[in-house]
C-alpha positions in Angstrom: 190.0 189.1 72.3 186.4 190.0 71.4 187.5 193.5 70.3 190.3 192.0 68.2 187.9 189.6 66.5 185.4 192.3 65.8 188.1 194.5 64.3 189.3 191.6 62.1 185.8 190.9 60.8 185.0 194.5 60.3 188.2 195.3 58.5 187.5 192.6 56.0 184.5 194.6 55.0 186.5 197.5 53.7 184.9 198.1 50.3 187.9 199.4 48.4 189.5 196.3 47.0 187.7 194.1 44.5 189.4 191.0 45.9 187.1 188.4 47.4 190.0 187.6 49.9 191.6 190.9 51.1 195.1 190.3 52.5 196.1 192.1 55.7 199.9 191.9 55.7 200.3 193.6 59.1 198.2 191.0 60.7 199.5 188.1 58.6 196.1 186.9 57.4 193.5 187.0 54.7 189.8 186.6 55.1 186.8 186.3 52.7 185.1 189.6 52.2 181.6 189.8 53.7 179.1 190.5 50.9 177.5 193.9 51.2 179.7 195.2 54.0 181.3 198.5 53.5 182.6 199.6 56.9 186.0 199.4 58.6 186.2 199.4 62.4 189.4 199.6 64.4 189.3 199.4 68.2 191.8 200.5 70.9 191.9 198.5 74.1 188.8 198.8 76.2 188.7 200.8 79.4 185.6 201.9 81.4 183.6 199.4 79.4 184.2 201.2 76.1 186.8 200.7 73.4 187.9 204.0 71.7 187.6 203.4 68.0 187.8 204.7 64.5 185.3 203.6 61.8 185.2 204.4 58.1 182.0 204.4 56.1 181.4 205.0 52.4 178.0 206.5 51.8 176.3 207.6 48.5 176.2 211.4 48.5 175.3 213.3 45.4 175.5 216.8 46.9 178.3 219.3 47.3 180.7 219.6 50.3 178.8 222.7 51.4 175.5 220.7 51.4 177.2 217.9 53.4 178.6 220.4 55.9 175.1 222.1 56.3 173.4 218.7 56.8 176.0 217.6 59.3 175.7 220.8 61.3 172.0 220.4 61.4 172.2 216.8 62.6 174.6 217.9 65.4 172.2 220.6 66.5 169.2 218.3 66.4 171.1 215.7 68.5 172.2 218.3 71.0 175.9 217.9 70.3 178.4 220.7 71.0 180.8 221.4 68.1 184.3 221.9 69.5 185.9 222.8 66.2 185.5 222.4 62.4 187.6 223.2 59.4 187.6 222.7 55.6 190.6 220.9 54.3 191.1 221.6 50.6 188.2 221.6 48.2 186.7 218.2 49.0 187.4 217.6 52.7 186.0 218.7 56.1 186.9 218.0 59.7 184.7 218.4 62.7 185.2 217.6 66.4 182.1 217.5 68.6 180.9 216.0 71.9 177.7 215.0 73.5 175.6 212.0 74.6 173.4 209.5 72.7 171.6 208.6 75.9 174.5 206.9 77.7 177.9 208.3 78.9 179.3 211.5 77.4 181.2 210.9 74.2 183.7 212.7 72.1 184.0 212.5 68.3 186.4 213.6 65.6 185.4 213.1 61.9 186.9 213.7 58.5 184.7 213.6 55.4 186.1 213.3 51.9 183.6 213.8 49.0 184.5 212.1 45.7 182.5 210.8 42.8 179.1 211.2 44.5 180.2 209.4 47.6 181.1 210.6 51.1 184.1 208.8 52.7 183.7 209.4 56.4 186.3 208.4 59.1 185.1 209.0 62.7 186.9 208.5 66.0 184.8 207.9 69.1 185.8 207.8 72.7 184.3 208.4 76.1 184.8 212.1 77.1 186.9 210.8 80.0 189.1 208.8 77.6 189.6 211.6 75.1 192.6 213.3 76.8 194.6 210.0 76.6 193.3 208.6 73.4 192.7 211.6 71.1 196.3 211.9 69.8 196.2 208.3 68.3 192.5 208.6 67.2 193.0 212.0 65.4 196.1 210.8 63.7 194.3 207.8 62.3 191.3 209.8 61.1 193.6 212.5 59.6 195.4 209.8 57.6 192.3 209.0 55.5 193.1 209.1 51.8 190.6 208.5 49.1 191.8 207.2 45.7 191.2 209.6 42.9 
């Protein structure tokens, strides 16, 4: 229930719609938008004390996709993460899969970045490395479904 409540609150923060009360037809509810919030978080059921998840962030980014890729690669190296794969998708999108630890258990990430109008739209899936084999199909499909309005 806590994961569901967090997901509901976080999804109300999705910054795309100007409405003060976004409507979530699949869930059958609406909720006031939290002022200043710009992140969406969706959680799968928890196992091993961790809920595999997908989050979406919208960040100001005035640079090119090449700049963004270089910065992200540098940040992965500095954090000690191992890049599993990466690929450009069209002229404004990049996908990277990587793994490592942030001081706790080993994690696995899959991210898609879309650059538009001086912003980076970043969808990232996160799971424990041990959860990745069973959760990756759903998580990757969700991240790959990211579409940014023109």
